[in-house]
C-alpha positions as CSV (number, residue, x, y, z in Angstrom):
1,M,0.0,0.0,0.0
2,I,1.1,3.6,-0.7
3,P,1.6,5.5,2.6
4,T,-0.5,8.5,3.3
5,W,2.4,11.0,3.0
6,A,3.2,9.7,-0.4
7,Q,-0.4,9.9,-1.5
8,L,-0.5,13.5,-0.3
9,L,2.6,14.3,-2.4
10,Y,1.1,12.6,-5.4
11,L,-2.0,14.7,-4.9
12,F,0.3,17.8,-4.7
13,G,1.9,16.7,-7.9
14,A,-1.5,16.3,-9.6
15,V,-2.4,19.9,-8.6
16,C,0.9,21.0,-10.2
17,F,0.0,19.3,-13.4
18,I,-3.3,21.2,-13.4
19,L,-1.5,24.5,-12.8
20,A,1.0,23.6,-15.6
21,L,-1.8,23.0,-18.1
22,K,-3.4,26.2,-17.1
23,G,-0.1,28.0,-17.5
24,L,0.4,26.6,-21.0
25,S,-2.8,28.2,-22.2
26,G,-1.1,31.6,-22.6
27,P,2.2,32.8,-24.0
28,K,3.1,34.9,-21.0
29,T,2.7,32.0,-18.5
30,A,3.7,29.1,-20.7
31,R,7.4,29.0,-19.5
32,N,6.4,28.9,-15.8
33,G,3.7,26.3,-16.7
34,N,6.3,24.1,-18.3
35,L,8.6,24.4,-15.3
36,I,5.8,23.5,-12.9
37,G,4.9,20.5,-15.0
38,A,8.5,19.4,-15.1
39,F,8.8,19.7,-11.3
40,A,5.7,17.5,-10.9
41,A,7.2,14.9,-13.2
42,V,10.4,14.8,-11.3
43,L,8.5,14.6,-8.0
44,A,6.4,11.7,-9.4
45,C,9.6,9.8,-10.3
46,T,11.3,10.4,-7.0
47,I,8.6,9.5,-4.5
48,P,8.7,5.7,-5.0
49,F,12.3,5.6,-3.9
50,F,11.3,6.7,-0.4
51,Y,8.6,4.1,0.5
52,G,8.2,0.4,0.0
53,D,10.8,-2.1,-1.1
54,L,11.8,-1.4,-4.7
55,D,13.5,-4.2,-6.7
56,H,16.1,-3.7,-9.4
57,V,16.9,-0.1,-8.2
58,P,20.1,0.1,-10.4
59,L,18.1,-0.8,-13.5
60,I,15.5,1.8,-12.6
61,V,18.1,4.5,-12.0
62,A,19.8,3.6,-15.3
63,A,16.5,3.9,-17.1
64,I,15.8,7.3,-15.6
65,A,19.3,8.4,-16.6
66,V,18.9,7.2,-20.2
67,G,15.5,8.9,-20.4
68,T,16.8,12.1,-19.0
69,V,19.7,12.3,-21.4
70,G,17.5,11.4,-24.3
71,G,14.9,13.9,-23.4
72,V,17.3,16.8,-22.9
73,Y,19.2,16.0,-26.1
74,G,16.0,15.7,-28.1
75,A,14.5,18.9,-26.7
76,R,17.7,20.9,-27.3
77,T,18.5,19.6,-30.8
78,V,15.0,19.2,-32.4
79,Q,14.3,21.6,-35.1
80,M,11.0,23.5,-35.1
81,T,9.9,21.7,-38.3
82,Q,10.4,18.3,-36.5
83,M,8.5,19.2,-33.4
84,P,5.3,17.3,-34.4
85,Q,7.2,14.0,-35.0
86,M,9.0,14.4,-31.7
87,V,5.6,14.8,-29.9
88,A,4.4,11.7,-31.7
89,L,7.5,9.7,-30.7
90,F,7.3,10.8,-27.0
91,N,3.6,10.1,-27.0
92,G,4.1,6.6,-28.4
93,V,6.7,5.9,-25.8
94,G,4.2,6.9,-23.1
95,G,1.5,4.6,-24.5
96,G,3.9,1.7,-24.8
97,A,5.2,2.2,-21.2
98,A,1.6,2.2,-19.9
99,A,0.9,-1.1,-21.8
100,L,4.0,-2.7,-20.4
101,V,3.3,-1.6,-16.8
102,A,-0.3,-3.0,-17.2
103,L,1.2,-6.3,-18.4
104,L,3.4,-6.4,-15.3
105,E,0.5,-5.7,-13.1
106,L,-1.5,-8.4,-14.8
107,D,1.2,-10.9,-14.0
108,E,0.9,-9.9,-10.3
109,I,-2.9,-10.1,-10.5
110,V,-2.7,-13.6,-11.9
111,G,-0.4,-14.6,-9.1
112,A,-2.8,-13.1,-6.5
113,A,-5.7,-14.9,-8.1
114,D,-3.8,-18.2,-8.0
115,A,-3.1,-17.6,-4.3
116,G,-6.8,-17.3,-3.6
117,F,-7.2,-13.5,-3.4
118,D,-10.3,-11.9,-4.9
119,V,-9.6,-9.6,-7.8
120,Q,-12.0,-6.8,-8.6
121,K,-13.5,-7.0,-12.1
122,F,-13.1,-3.3,-12.7
123,T,-9.4,-3.6,-12.0
124,L,-9.2,-6.3,-14.8
125,V,-11.3,-4.0,-17.1
126,A,-8.8,-1.1,-16.5
127,T,-5.9,-3.4,-17.1
128,A,-7.2,-4.8,-20.3
129,F,-8.1,-1.3,-21.5
130,T,-4.6,0.0,-20.7
131,I,-2.9,-2.9,-22.5
132,L,-5.0,-2.6,-25.6
133,V,-5.2,1.2,-26.0
134,G,-1.6,1.7,-24.9
135,S,-0.5,-0.7,-27.6
136,V,-2.6,1.1,-30.2
137,S,-1.1,4.4,-29.2
138,F,2.4,3.1,-29.4
139,A,2.1,1.5,-32.8
140,G,0.1,4.3,-34.3
141,S,2.5,7.0,-33.0
142,I,5.4,5.2,-34.5
143,I,3.7,5.2,-37.9
144,T,2.8,8.9,-37.6
145,F,6.5,9.6,-36.7
146,A,7.6,7.6,-39.8
147,K,5.2,9.6,-42.1
148,L,6.3,13.0,-40.8
149,Q,9.9,12.1,-40.8
150,D,9.7,10.9,-44.4
151,L,10.7,7.4,-43.4
152,M,7.7,6.2,-45.3
153,T,5.2,7.8,-47.7
154,S,3.0,10.5,-46.3
155,R,0.2,9.4,-48.6
156,P,-2.5,7.0,-47.4
157,V,-1.5,3.4,-47.5
158,V,-4.5,1.2,-48.2
159,F,-5.0,-2.4,-49.5
160,P,-8.0,-4.5,-50.5
161,G,-9.7,-5.9,-47.4
162,L,-8.2,-3.3,-45.0
163,P,-11.7,-2.5,-43.5
164,V,-12.3,-6.2,-43.0
165,V,-9.0,-6.8,-41.3
166,F,-9.4,-3.7,-39.1
167,G,-13.0,-4.7,-38.2
168,A,-11.8,-8.3,-37.4
169,G,-9.0,-6.9,-35.2
170,I,-11.4,-4.7,-33.2
171,L,-13.8,-7.7,-32.7
172,G,-10.8,-9.9,-31.7
173,A,-9.6,-7.3,-29.2
174,I,-13.1,-7.1,-27.6
175,V,-13.3,-10.9,-27.3
176,L,-9.8,-11.0,-25.8
177,A,-10.6,-8.2,-23.4
178,V,-13.8,-9.9,-22.2
179,L,-12.0,-13.2,-21.7
180,Q,-9.3,-11.3,-19.8
181,V,-11.9,-9.8,-17.5
182,R,-13.6,-13.1,-16.9
183,E,-10.3,-14.8,-15.9
184,A,-6.9,-13.0,-15.6
185,N,-4.4,-14.6,-17.9
186,L,-1.0,-13.3,-18.9
187,A,-0.9,-15.1,-22.2
188,L,-4.2,-13.5,-23.2
189,G,-2.8,-10.1,-22.2
190,I,0.2,-10.5,-24.4
191,V,-2.0,-11.5,-27.4
192,L,-4.2,-8.5,-26.6
193,A,-1.1,-6.3,-26.8
194,L,-0.1,-7.7,-30.1
195,V,-3.6,-7.2,-31.5
196,G,-3.4,-3.6,-30.2
197,L,-0.2,-3.1,-32.1
198,L,-1.8,-4.3,-35.3
199,L,-4.8,-2.0,-34.8
200,G,-2.5,1.0,-34.2
201,V,-0.7,0.4,-37.5
202,L,-4.0,-0.2,-39.4
203,L,-5.5,2.9,-37.9
204,V,-2.8,5.3,-39.1
205,L,-1.8,3.8,-42.4
206,P,-4.8,5.1,-44.3
207,V,-4.2,8.7,-43.0
208,G,-2.2,11.0,-45.2
209,G,-0.9,14.5,-45.7
210,A,-2.3,17.2,-43.5
211,D,-4.4,14.8,-41.4
212,V,-1.4,13.2,-39.7
213,P,-1.0,15.9,-37.0
214,I,-4.7,15.5,-36.0
215,V,-4.1,11.8,-35.5
216,I,-1.1,12.6,-33.3
217,S,-3.5,14.6,-31.1
218,L,-6.0,11.7,-31.0
219,L,-3.3,9.2,-30.1
220,N,-2.1,11.6,-27.4
221,A,-5.6,11.5,-25.9
222,F,-5.4,7.6,-26.1
223,T,-2.2,7.7,-24.2
224,G,-3.7,9.9,-21.5
225,L,-6.6,7.6,-21.0
226,T,-4.3,4.6,-20.7
227,V,-2.2,6.4,-18.1
228,A,-5.4,7.3,-16.2
229,A,-6.5,3.7,-16.3
230,G,-3.1,2.6,-15.2
231,G,-3.3,5.1,-12.3
232,Y,-6.5,3.3,-11.1
233,V,-4.8,-0.1,-11.3
234,L,-1.8,1.2,-9.4
235,S,-3.9,3.2,-6.9
236,N,-1.9,6.2,-7.9
237,T,-3.7,9.6,-7.7
238,L,-1.1,11.5,-9.7
239,L,-1.3,9.1,-12.7
240,L,-5.0,9.1,-12.5
241,V,-5.3,12.9,-12.6
242,A,-2.4,13.5,-15.1
243,G,-3.8,10.9,-17.5
244,T,-7.3,12.3,-17.3
245,L,-5.9,15.8,-18.1
246,V,-4.0,14.5,-21.1
247,G,-6.9,12.5,-22.3
248,A,-9.4,15.3,-22.0
249,S,-7.2,18.0,-23.5
250,G,-6.1,15.7,-26.3
251,T,-9.7,14.9,-27.2
252,F,-10.6,18.6,-27.1
253,L,-7.6,19.5,-29.2
254,T,-8.5,16.8,-31.8
255,L,-12.0,18.1,-32.1
256,L,-10.8,21.7,-32.5
257,M,-8.3,20.7,-35.2
258,A,-10.9,18.7,-37.0
259,N,-13.3,21.6,-36.9
260,A,-10.6,23.9,-38.2
261,M,-10.3,21.6,-41.2
262,G,-14.1,21.4,-41.7
263,R,-13.9,17.6,-41.3
264,S,-15.1,15.0,-38.9
265,V,-12.7,12.8,-37.0
266,A,-14.2,9.7,-38.7
267,N,-13.6,11.3,-42.1
268,I,-10.0,12.1,-41.2
269,L,-9.3,8.5,-40.0
270,F,-11.1,6.6,-42.7
271,G,-11.6,9.1,-45.5
272,A,-8.9,7.5,-47.7
273,L,-11.0,4.4,-47.9
274,R,-13.4,6.3,-50.1
275,G,-11.0,8.9,-51.5
276,G,-11.7,11.7,-49.0
277,S,-8.4,12.1,-47.2
278,T,-5.9,14.9,-47.7
279,L,-3.4,12.8,-49.7
280,G,-0.1,14.6,-49.6
281,G,2.4,14.4,-52.4
282,G,1.1,15.8,-55.7
283,E,2.6,16.8,-59.0
284,V,4.5,20.0,-59.9
285,S,2.2,22.3,-61.9
286,D,3.4,23.6,-65.3
287,R,0.6,26.2,-65.6
288,P,1.8,29.8,-66.2
289,V,2.0,32.2,-63.3
290,K,3.1,35.8,-62.7
291,S,6.4,36.0,-61.0
292,A,8.6,38.9,-59.9
293,G,12.0,39.7,-58.3
294,P,12.8,40.9,-54.8
295,E,13.0,44.5,-55.9
296,D,9.4,44.4,-57.3
297,V,8.0,42.9,-54.1
298,A,9.9,45.5,-52.1
299,I,8.2,48.3,-54.0
300,M,4.8,46.7,-53.4
301,L,5.4,46.4,-49.7
302,N,7.0,49.9,-49.4
303,Y,3.9,51.6,-50.7
304,A,1.4,49.4,-48.9
305,E,-0.5,50.9,-46.0
306,R,-2.0,47.6,-44.8
307,V,0.0,44.4,-45.0
308,I,-1.0,40.9,-43.7
309,I,1.5,38.2,-43.3
310,V,0.4,34.5,-43.7
311,P,3.1,32.2,-42.2
312,G,3.2,28.5,-42.9
313,Y,5.4,25.4,-42.6
314,G,7.8,26.6,-45.3
315,L,8.7,29.5,-43.0
316,A,9.8,27.0,-40.4
317,V,11.7,24.9,-42.9
318,A,13.7,27.9,-44.2
319,Q,14.2,29.2,-40.6
320,A,13.3,32.6,-42.0
321,Q,11.3,33.9,-39.0
322,H,14.0,36.4,-37.8
323,T,14.4,37.9,-41.3
324,L,10.6,38.2,-41.6
325,R,10.3,39.9,-38.2
326,E,13.1,42.4,-39.3
327,L,11.1,43.2,-42.5
328,V,7.9,43.6,-40.6
329,D,9.6,46.0,-38.1
330,L,10.9,48.1,-41.0
331,L,7.5,48.3,-42.6
332,I,5.9,49.3,-39.3
333,A,8.6,51.9,-38.7
334,R,7.6,53.4,-42.2
335,G,4.0,53.7,-41.2
336,A,2.4,50.5,-42.4
337,E,-0.1,48.5,-40.4
338,V,1.2,44.9,-40.3
339,D,-0.2,41.8,-38.7
340,Y,0.3,38.0,-38.9
341,A,-2.7,35.9,-39.8
342,I,-2.6,32.6,-37.9
343,H,-4.6,29.7,-39.2
344,P,-5.4,27.0,-36.5
345,V,-3.7,24.3,-38.4
346,A,-0.9,26.3,-40.0
347,G,2.4,24.4,-39.8
348,R,2.1,20.9,-38.5
349,M,0.4,21.4,-35.2
350,P,-1.7,24.0,-33.3
351,G,0.5,26.8,-32.0
352,H,3.3,25.9,-34.4
353,M,3.4,29.3,-36.0
354,N,2.9,31.1,-32.6
355,V,6.0,29.4,-31.1
356,L,8.0,29.9,-34.3
357,L,7.3,33.6,-34.3
358,A,7.7,34.0,-30.6
359,E,11.2,32.6,-31.0
360,A,11.9,35.6,-33.3
361,Q,10.6,38.0,-30.6
362,V,7.5,38.9,-32.6
363,P,5.1,40.7,-30.3
364,Y,2.2,38.4,-29.5
365,E,-0.3,41.2,-30.2
366,Q,0.7,41.0,-33.9
367,L,-0.5,37.4,-34.1
368,I,-4.1,37.5,-35.0
369,E,-6.3,34.3,-35.2
370,M,-8.2,33.5,-38.3
371,D,-11.7,34.4,-37.1
372,E,-10.5,37.8,-36.0
373,I,-8.6,38.8,-39.1
374,N,-10.5,37.2,-42.0
375,D,-12.8,40.3,-42.5
376,E,-9.7,42.5,-42.8
377,F,-8.2,40.9,-45.9
378,K,-10.4,42.9,-48.2
379,E,-8.7,46.1,-46.8
380,A,-5.2,44.7,-47.2
381,D,-3.0,46.3,-49.9
382,V,-0.6,43.3,-49.8
383,V,-0.9,39.8,-48.4
384,L,2.5,38.2,-48.0
385,V,2.2,34.4,-47.9
386,V,5.4,32.8,-46.6
387,G,5.5,29.1,-46.8
388,A,1.8,28.5,-46.5
389,N,-0.5,27.0,-49.1
390,D,-3.5,24.9,-48.1
391,V,-4.7,27.4,-45.5
392,V,-5.3,30.1,-48.3
393,N,-6.4,27.7,-51.0
394,P,-9.9,28.8,-52.3
395,A,-10.6,25.2,-53.3
396,A,-11.6,24.7,-49.7
397,R,-14.6,27.0,-50.5
398,N,-15.2,26.5,-54.2
399,T,-14.3,22.9,-55.2
400,P,-16.5,20.2,-53.6
401,S,-14.2,17.4,-55.0
402,A,-11.1,18.8,-53.3
403,P,-9.9,16.8,-50.2
404,I,-9.8,20.1,-48.2
405,Y,-13.3,21.2,-49.2
406,G,-15.1,22.6,-46.2
407,M,-12.0,23.6,-44.4
408,P,-12.1,27.2,-43.1
409,I,-9.3,29.2,-44.7
410,L,-7.7,32.6,-44.5
411,N,-9.4,35.0,-47.0
412,A,-6.2,36.0,-48.7
413,D,-7.9,35.9,-52.1
414,E,-9.9,39.0,-51.1
415,A,-6.8,41.2,-50.8
416,K,-5.8,43.8,-53.5
417,Q,-2.4,42.0,-54.1
418,V,-1.0,38.7,-53.0
419,V,2.7,37.8,-52.9
420,F,3.5,34.1,-52.6
421,L,7.0,33.0,-51.5
422,K,7.5,29.5,-52.7
423,R,10.4,27.2,-53.5
424,S,8.6,25.6,-56.5
425,M,5.2,25.0,-58.0
426,R,4.8,21.8,-56.0
427,P,1.4,21.7,-54.2
428,G,0.9,22.0,-50.5
429,F,0.6,19.3,-47.9
430,A,-2.8,18.3,-49.1
431,G,-1.4,17.4,-52.5
432,I,-3.6,19.7,-54.7
433,E,-3.0,22.9,-56.7
434,N,-3.8,26.3,-55.2
435,E,-5.9,28.2,-57.7
436,L,-4.9,31.5,-55.9
437,L,-1.5,31.1,-57.5
438,F,-2.9,31.6,-60.9
439,E,-5.1,34.6,-60.2
440,P,-4.1,38.0,-61.8
441,E,-3.6,39.7,-58.4
442,T,-1.1,37.1,-57.3
443,T,2.7,37.4,-57.7
444,L,5.1,34.6,-57.0
445,L,8.6,35.1,-55.6
446,F,10.5,31.8,-56.1
447,G,13.4,30.7,-53.9
448,D,14.3,29.8,-50.3
449,A,12.2,32.0,-48.0
450,K,15.2,33.1,-45.9
451,D,17.2,34.1,-48.9
452,T,14.4,35.9,-50.8
453,L,13.1,37.7,-47.7
454,G,16.7,38.8,-47.1
455,K,16.8,40.3,-50.6
456,V,13.4,41.9,-50.2
457,L,14.6,43.4,-46.9
458,T,17.7,44.8,-48.5
459,A,15.6,46.3,-51.3
460,V,13.1,47.9,-49.0
461,K,16.0,49.5,-47.0
462,A,17.3,50.9,-50.3
463,L,14.1,52.6,-51.2
């Protein structure tokens, strides 16, 4: 049994996690929120060493050391463009750990049952749930990591009979879980974990392109629920509260992202089976467009009174946020009104652009959410699109056959002039052409965003 003092400390740690989540809701309090959450995690890992009789302490300490080194190294070296896949990888590890712990607890439950002790049925339900969903989260997160890291194609992977195999897997998992609840059995638990791994792979394979980050959020919610269930099995208040927080926030975030794309979660997960997924990839267009040099763009910006910046994933890839901020500061100093229009799913995850621009010391007041700024595009003299594509694609409004149809977009097409910074004519993450590129009010500036923005900045300074 966990002593009272330890339970009180676990409760204190749970409160810290709540405060951390609250702190992360705003840019001014996010750093302190992160530190509070880290403190609670350290506390949770430390408490077990001061009560009970731990076995294999050297192995536990070694595991903590390896995890600490890996976490610090990953956090310090990961590029902003790779943040989503790091989140996916860490989330998968959490789900896999929860499933392994549940298997170990199942082994003890089987031993207790063999010794004649009564085992609560709900404990077996929670254990089976943790094994199954934790395994799904682990395998699914590994596939999302591989897709985002270009270790495999980002396009949907489907094969004949996939729905049948997936349905049979779900049915088999339910049967195994019911048998596990009726009578605890470690072998059944291992088979249940293997079925969960298969379901995790089959769940994510048909997802492609821009839908992958939403699946990461969903799997994050799965991991939270498994941790909460594991907290019940272990009678650990901190795990129960922390897992519930992650599960609830992950579910809420998934729904918000799906709404931002104008899609249902079911369509995101299974749309590829009927051709409705955002596919990724796509062919380079050879249609004629109007292009210009940095000097021409500089003249447009220099005489503009209202400028709106639309940042996207390409900005992060080029690491051009500092150059962009310097250009914006110069335009503001010359009397222009400049804001950044932030789409909810710009980049690869919610808040991606906010964090990227905050890193460049962009004032948070200049970052305007889509709903607040969309009506202002018609008043903009110039909209500068840096590395974004799908979030300004009119196909989301005008083309019912487009995979992004119904997704709310930034109304860049209503501006007087649009300048696109692009490396090439390749389509966006959804794998379809952007008709805005071919409109008469649109000018393209080709090249690496950091390089071209630098040339535009130099040209503006020379005017």
